[in-house]
C-alpha positions as CSV (number, residue, x, y, z in Angstrom):
1,M,92.8,204.1,225.1
2,R,94.8,202.4,222.3
3,C,98.3,201.8,221.5
4,P,99.4,204.2,218.9
5,S,102.0,201.7,217.7
6,C,100.0,198.5,217.3
7,D,96.4,199.7,218.0
8,V,96.0,197.4,220.9
9,Q,93.3,198.1,223.4
10,L,95.1,199.2,226.6
11,P,94.0,198.5,230.2
12,D,93.0,201.4,232.4
13,P,94.7,203.1,233.7
14,A,97.4,203.0,230.8
15,P,100.7,201.0,231.5
16,A,104.4,202.7,230.7
17,A,104.7,200.3,227.6
18,C,102.4,198.5,225.6
19,P,102.1,194.9,226.6
20,H,101.8,193.5,222.9
21,C,104.5,195.5,221.2
22,G,106.5,197.0,224.0
23,A,106.3,200.6,222.8
24,A,106.8,203.4,225.3
25,L,103.6,205.2,226.3
26,T,105.0,208.2,227.7
27,D,104.1,211.3,226.3
28,L,102.2,209.7,223.1
29,P,98.9,210.9,222.0
30,V,96.2,209.4,223.7
31,S,93.7,210.2,220.8
32,P,93.5,209.6,217.2
33,V,95.6,211.8,215.2
34,P,93.7,214.8,213.8
35,V,92.2,214.0,210.3
36,S,93.2,216.5,207.6
37,P,90.3,218.0,205.9
38,V,90.7,216.5,202.6
39,P,87.6,215.7,200.6
40,V,88.1,211.9,200.1
41,S,85.2,209.4,200.3
42,P,85.4,206.7,202.9
43,V,86.2,203.3,201.7
44,P,82.9,201.2,201.2
45,A,82.2,199.2,204.1
46,G,80.5,196.1,204.3
47,P,79.5,195.0,207.8
48,A,79.3,197.5,210.5
49,T,82.4,195.6,212.1
50,V,84.8,196.6,209.3
51,R,86.8,198.7,212.0
52,R,87.2,196.0,214.1
53,R,91.0,195.1,214.8
54,S,91.6,191.7,213.6
55,L,93.9,189.4,215.8
56,G,96.4,186.9,215.9
57,A,98.2,186.1,212.5
58,T,96.1,188.6,210.5
59,S,96.5,191.5,212.8
60,H,97.3,194.9,211.1
61,R,95.8,193.7,207.7
62,P,94.0,195.9,205.7
63,A,90.3,196.5,207.6
64,S,88.8,198.0,204.3
65,Y,88.5,193.8,203.4
66,S,85.3,192.2,204.7
67,S,87.2,189.3,205.9
68,A,90.9,187.9,206.2
69,A,89.7,185.3,203.5
70,S,88.7,188.0,201.1
71,W,92.1,189.9,201.7
72,F,94.1,186.5,201.3
73,L,92.2,186.0,198.0
74,A,92.7,189.5,196.7
75,G,96.3,189.0,196.9
76,V,96.4,185.4,195.5
77,V,94.8,186.5,192.3
78,R,96.5,189.9,192.1
79,D,99.1,188.9,189.4
80,W,97.5,185.9,187.6
81,R,99.9,186.0,184.6
82,G,102.8,185.9,187.0
83,S,101.1,183.0,189.0
84,L,100.6,181.1,185.6
85,A,104.3,181.5,184.5
86,A,105.6,180.4,188.0
87,M,103.3,177.1,187.9
88,F,104.1,176.4,184.5
89,A,107.7,176.8,184.9
90,G,108.0,174.9,188.5
91,W,105.6,172.2,187.8
92,F,105.6,171.2,184.0
93,G,109.3,170.2,183.4
94,V,110.4,173.6,182.1
95,P,114.1,173.3,183.3
96,V,114.1,169.5,181.8
97,A,113.0,170.7,178.6
98,I,115.6,173.5,178.4
99,T,118.3,171.0,179.0
100,L,117.2,168.7,176.5
101,A,116.6,171.6,173.9
102,F,120.0,172.9,174.5
103,Y,121.9,169.6,174.0
104,L,119.7,168.4,171.0
105,A,120.4,171.8,169.4
106,L,124.0,171.4,169.7
107,V,123.9,167.9,168.3
108,G,121.7,169.2,165.5
109,S,124.0,172.0,164.6
110,L,126.8,169.8,164.4
111,A,125.1,167.4,162.2
112,G,123.9,170.0,160.0
113,L,127.3,171.5,159.8
114,I,128.8,168.4,158.4
115,G,125.8,167.1,156.2
116,G,125.5,170.8,154.7
117,A,129.1,171.0,153.9
118,L,129.4,167.4,152.4
119,G,126.2,167.9,150.3
120,A,127.3,171.3,148.9
121,N,130.9,169.8,148.0
122,S,129.1,166.4,146.1
123,T,126.8,168.8,143.9
124,L,129.1,171.6,143.0
125,Q,132.5,170.2,142.6
126,D,131.9,169.2,138.7
127,V,131.1,172.7,137.6
128,P,133.2,173.9,134.9
129,V,135.8,176.7,135.2
130,F,134.2,178.0,138.5
131,G,133.8,174.5,140.2
132,D,136.7,175.0,142.9
133,V,135.4,178.5,143.9
134,L,131.7,177.4,144.2
135,D,132.9,174.3,146.1
136,N,134.8,176.5,148.5
137,V,131.9,179.0,148.8
138,A,129.1,176.4,149.1
139,L,131.5,174.3,151.7
140,Q,131.3,177.3,154.2
141,A,127.9,178.5,153.4
142,G,126.2,175.1,153.0
143,G,127.8,174.0,156.7
144,G,126.4,177.3,158.0
145,V,123.0,176.9,156.6
146,G,123.0,173.3,158.0
147,A,124.2,174.1,161.5
148,L,121.5,176.8,161.7
149,A,118.8,174.4,160.4
150,G,119.9,171.4,162.6
151,A,120.2,173.7,165.8
152,A,116.6,174.9,165.1
153,L,115.2,171.4,164.7
154,G,117.2,170.3,167.7
155,L,115.9,173.1,169.7
156,V,112.3,172.4,168.8
157,A,112.8,168.5,169.2
158,G,114.1,169.2,172.7
159,L,111.4,171.3,173.8
160,F,108.7,169.0,172.5
161,V,110.3,165.9,174.0
162,G,110.6,167.8,177.3
163,L,107.2,169.4,177.5
164,G,105.0,167.4,175.5
165,L,106.1,163.7,175.0
166,P,105.1,162.6,178.5
167,W,101.7,164.0,178.3
168,L,101.2,162.4,174.7
169,V,102.5,159.1,176.1
170,Q,100.1,159.2,179.1
171,Y,97.0,160.5,176.9
172,T,97.7,157.5,174.5
173,D,97.5,155.0,177.4
174,D,95.0,156.4,179.4
175,P,93.2,160.0,178.6
176,V,91.4,160.3,182.0
177,A,94.8,159.5,184.1
178,T,96.6,162.2,182.1
179,V,93.9,164.7,182.9
180,L,93.7,163.8,186.4
181,V,97.6,164.1,186.8
182,L,97.4,167.4,185.3
183,L,94.9,168.7,187.7
184,L,96.6,167.0,190.6
185,Q,100.0,169.2,189.6
186,V,97.8,172.4,189.4
187,A,96.3,171.6,192.7
188,A,99.9,170.7,194.3
189,A,101.2,174.1,193.0
190,I,98.2,176.1,194.2
191,L,98.3,174.5,197.6
192,I,102.1,175.0,198.0
193,G,101.5,178.7,197.2
194,L,98.7,179.0,199.5
195,L,100.7,177.4,202.4
196,Y,103.7,179.5,201.6
197,V,101.7,182.7,201.6
198,A,100.0,181.6,205.4
199,Y,103.6,180.9,206.5
200,G,104.9,184.4,205.3
201,I,102.0,186.1,206.9
202,V,102.2,184.3,210.2
203,F,105.9,184.4,210.6
204,E,106.1,187.9,209.1
205,P,107.2,189.4,212.6
206,W,109.9,187.0,213.1
207,R,111.2,187.3,209.6
208,L,111.3,191.1,209.7
209,R,113.2,191.1,213.1
210,V,115.7,188.5,211.9
211,G,116.0,190.7,208.7
212,G,117.0,193.9,211.0
213,A,113.8,195.6,211.5
214,R,112.8,196.7,215.0
215,R,110.0,198.6,216.5
216,M,109.9,202.3,216.7
217,S,111.7,204.3,219.4
218,R,109.7,207.0,221.3
219,R,111.2,209.7,219.1
220,E,110.6,207.9,215.9
221,Q,106.8,207.2,216.8
222,E,106.4,211.0,217.5
223,Y,107.6,211.7,214.0
224,L,106.4,208.9,211.7
225,L,102.9,208.1,213.5
226,P,101.1,211.3,213.0
227,I,102.3,211.3,209.2
228,L,101.2,207.7,208.7
229,H,97.9,208.1,210.2
230,D,97.4,211.4,208.3
231,C,98.2,209.7,205.0
232,A,95.8,206.6,205.8
233,A,93.0,209.3,206.6
234,R,93.4,211.1,203.3
235,L,93.5,207.6,201.5
236,G,90.2,206.9,203.6
237,L,91.9,203.8,204.8
238,P,90.2,202.8,208.1
239,N,93.3,201.3,209.8
240,V,97.2,201.4,209.3
241,P,99.9,198.6,209.2
242,R,102.4,198.3,212.0
243,L,105.3,200.4,211.3
244,L,108.9,199.3,211.8
245,V,112.3,200.7,211.4
246,D,115.5,199.3,209.8
247,D,118.7,200.9,210.6
248,S,120.0,200.2,207.1
249,R,121.6,203.3,205.5
250,E,120.0,202.4,202.1
251,A,117.2,204.8,201.3
252,N,114.4,202.5,201.1
253,A,111.0,201.9,202.4
254,L,108.9,198.3,201.9
255,A,105.4,197.3,202.5
256,Y,104.8,193.6,203.4
257,T,101.5,191.8,204.3
258,R,100.9,193.4,207.7
259,H,104.1,195.8,208.5
260,V,105.8,198.8,206.7
261,V,109.3,198.9,207.1
262,V,111.1,202.5,206.9
263,N,114.9,202.5,206.7
264,R,116.9,205.0,208.5
265,G,118.8,205.7,205.5
266,L,115.4,207.0,203.8
267,L,114.9,209.4,206.6
268,N,118.6,210.6,206.5
269,E,118.8,210.9,202.8
270,F,116.0,213.6,202.7
271,D,116.9,215.1,206.0
272,Y,113.5,214.2,207.7
273,D,111.4,216.2,205.1
274,Q,107.6,215.4,206.2
275,D,106.6,215.9,202.5
276,V,108.9,213.4,201.2
277,V,108.1,210.8,204.0
278,A,104.4,211.5,203.6
279,G,104.6,210.9,199.7
280,I,106.5,207.5,200.3
281,L,104.4,206.4,203.3
282,S,101.3,206.8,201.0
283,H,102.8,204.6,198.3
284,E,103.7,202.2,200.6
285,L,100.3,202.2,202.2
286,V,98.6,201.5,198.6
287,H,100.9,198.4,198.5
288,W,99.7,197.3,201.9
289,H,96.1,198.0,201.1
290,N,96.2,196.1,197.7
291,A,97.7,193.0,199.2
292,D,100.8,193.3,197.3
293,G,102.8,191.7,199.9
294,V,100.5,188.5,199.9
295,S,100.8,188.5,195.9
296,R,104.6,188.4,196.1
297,L,104.4,185.2,198.6
298,F,102.1,183.5,196.4
299,L,104.1,184.0,193.2
300,R,107.1,182.6,195.2
301,G,105.1,179.8,196.7
302,V,103.7,178.7,193.4
303,A,107.2,177.8,192.1
304,L,108.7,177.1,195.4
305,P,110.8,174.0,194.4
306,L,112.4,176.1,191.4
307,Y,113.0,179.0,193.8
308,L,114.4,177.0,196.4
309,A,116.9,175.3,194.1
310,Y,117.8,178.9,192.6
311,S,118.4,180.1,196.1
312,L,120.6,177.1,197.1
313,A,122.7,177.5,193.9
314,T,123.2,181.4,194.5
315,W,123.9,180.7,198.1
316,I,126.7,178.2,197.4
317,M,128.4,180.5,194.6
318,R,128.6,183.4,197.0
319,V,129.8,181.5,200.2
320,F,132.3,179.3,198.4
321,D,134.6,181.5,196.6
322,N,136.3,178.7,194.5
323,S,136.3,178.4,190.7
324,V,135.9,174.7,190.6
325,V,132.6,174.7,192.8
326,R,131.3,177.7,190.8
327,F,131.9,175.9,187.7
328,L,130.2,172.6,189.0
329,V,127.2,174.8,190.5
330,I,126.8,176.5,187.1
331,A,126.9,173.4,185.1
332,V,124.2,171.5,187.2
333,S,121.9,174.5,187.9
334,W,121.9,176.6,184.7
335,P,118.6,175.2,183.3
336,I,117.0,176.5,186.5
337,T,118.5,179.8,186.3
338,V,117.5,180.1,182.5
339,T,114.1,179.2,183.5
340,I,113.8,181.8,186.2
341,R,115.8,184.8,184.7
342,F,114.2,184.4,181.1
343,L,110.8,182.9,181.8
344,V,109.5,183.5,185.3
345,M,110.9,186.9,186.3
346,P,110.0,188.9,183.2
347,V,106.5,187.8,183.6
348,Q,106.4,188.5,187.4
349,S,108.4,192.0,186.9
350,F,105.8,193.3,184.6
351,G,103.2,193.0,187.2
352,A,105.5,194.5,189.8
353,R,106.0,197.6,187.8
354,E,102.3,197.9,187.4
355,A,101.8,197.7,191.1
356,E,104.3,200.5,191.4
357,Y,102.4,202.7,189.1
358,R,99.2,202.0,191.2
359,A,101.0,202.7,194.4
360,D,102.4,206.1,193.1
361,Q,98.9,207.3,192.6
362,G,98.4,207.0,196.5
363,A,100.5,210.0,196.8
364,V,98.2,211.5,194.5
365,V,95.0,210.6,196.3
366,A,96.7,211.7,199.7
367,G,97.7,215.2,198.4
368,Q,101.4,214.1,198.6
369,R,102.2,214.3,194.9
370,D,104.9,216.7,195.1
371,G,106.9,214.9,197.9
372,L,106.9,211.7,196.3
373,R,108.1,213.6,193.0
374,R,110.8,215.1,194.9
375,A,111.8,211.5,196.1
376,L,111.9,210.1,192.7
377,E,113.7,212.9,191.3
378,R,116.6,212.1,194.0
379,F,116.3,208.7,193.2
380,Q,116.7,209.3,189.8
381,R,120.0,211.4,190.1
382,S,121.5,208.9,193.0
383,F,120.2,205.4,192.2
384,D,118.6,205.0,188.9
385,S,121.2,203.5,186.4
386,S,121.0,202.5,182.8
387,R,118.4,200.0,181.7
388,N,120.7,198.1,179.4
389,G,120.9,194.2,179.8
390,W,118.2,191.8,180.5
391,D,118.2,192.2,184.2
392,R,117.7,195.9,184.1
393,A,115.7,196.2,181.1
394,V,113.3,193.3,181.5
395,C,113.3,191.7,184.9
396,A,113.3,195.1,187.1
397,S,110.7,195.1,189.5
398,H,110.5,199.1,189.4
399,P,109.8,201.2,186.5
400,P,112.4,204.1,185.3
401,S,112.0,207.1,187.8
402,E,111.2,209.2,184.9
403,L,108.4,207.4,183.5
404,R,107.0,207.3,187.1
405,L,107.5,211.2,187.5
406,E,105.8,211.6,184.1
407,R,102.5,209.9,185.3
408,L,102.8,212.2,188.8
409,E,102.6,215.4,186.7
410,R,99.7,217.8,187.6
411,P,97.5,218.4,184.5
412,G,98.1,221.6,182.9
413,E,101.3,222.3,184.7
414,A,104.6,222.7,183.1
415,Y,107.4,220.3,184.3
416,P,110.8,221.1,182.5
417,L,113.4,218.6,182.5
418,R,115.8,220.9,184.3
419,R,114.2,222.8,187.4
420,R,115.6,225.3,189.5
421,P,115.0,224.9,193.5
422,A,112.7,228.3,193.5
423,E,110.6,226.9,190.7
424,R,109.6,223.6,192.4
425,P,105.6,223.8,193.0
426,V,104.2,224.2,196.1
427,S,102.4,221.1,197.7
428,S,98.5,221.6,197.5
429,A,95.5,219.7,198.5
430,P,94.3,217.1,195.9
431,A,91.2,217.5,194.1
432,P,88.4,215.7,195.4
433,R,88.2,212.1,194.2
434,A,87.1,208.5,195.2
435,A,89.0,206.8,197.9
436,L,91.2,203.6,197.0
437,Q,89.0,200.7,196.2
438,V,90.1,196.9,197.0
439,R,91.2,195.6,193.6
């Protein structure tokens, strides 16, 4: 007999509570949840031990990977564009280059303004009849053009000095040393990223507990576990993550490296609708299966010094409600903020939105298309806001709900923008298709 909450092998006779996770075992099913007869191919198995439960720091990882190392590597290389952006921003002097570019652009604009105005004044003041008029027009136009040209030159010069000059100087002196320093910086970024991933995986239960997540109660297990196991079986997954509950009233669910956390606010928002909960759990299972949680950790770890400085500045401004303190923090940290918000986050958010689209297809494979659509329709009415502004339009980690609904439409079926409750399609089993692949 295994614990239905954490899948640990229990002694015989079974105790009243699981010695590993503490879940109550009274009146819980002792056999696997019945698998719904959905024609989904099994996940391609490598060794015969693919269903073996991993222990320790990698417990509850997706068993469809042949080893913990392959799962780890799949998450690390998941979003290579976001990783490159984080490495470039955090290890190659981007905040320094932005600082130099800003101040040199400011100096260049002032010099161009003065030089353009004086140059125009000296050349046009001797024109007959219209000399005074042309002199005034040229004074303003020449100064404006000069300011723009000076700002552009200063910006380019600042970026060049901040990013390229150190490497050019080293290359002139010793090309081999320059290449070696470059490789060492890349290796340091990757090593810190890998160590941060290992930290996140090992300490994930503790971090989630501190963040408010808890084990399920007996009643929550009886409601959620059959849905979770049924969704996993429909997706062709040989095991499931550990399911935790957060008592937050926010309607949300999150997949981590080895856990899925469901907020009570999500269950209350949809009045414990099993189709909706199944659709959302299918979505989160795909995130878990695709190692998206590992990918998020690596993206942050590669640029860890940059993110730590950004988090510290944000924390100081939030804690100290003082205009002088806030001004000083902004004056010091603005290059880091600009780097993260305008370089790192847009690239990483693009990968995050693609991951959301992939996870939505999990509900389609699991036959819970309509349940997830109902959830997204509710989110669209209650939670989605205008995508104006840089943060909402470019740095958003989730696509607009309307575009996600469009990708969840069943071929050949009409989906009017305004639908009466009686016109909602009835949930049906999915068409036969291949199981999710490890990507």
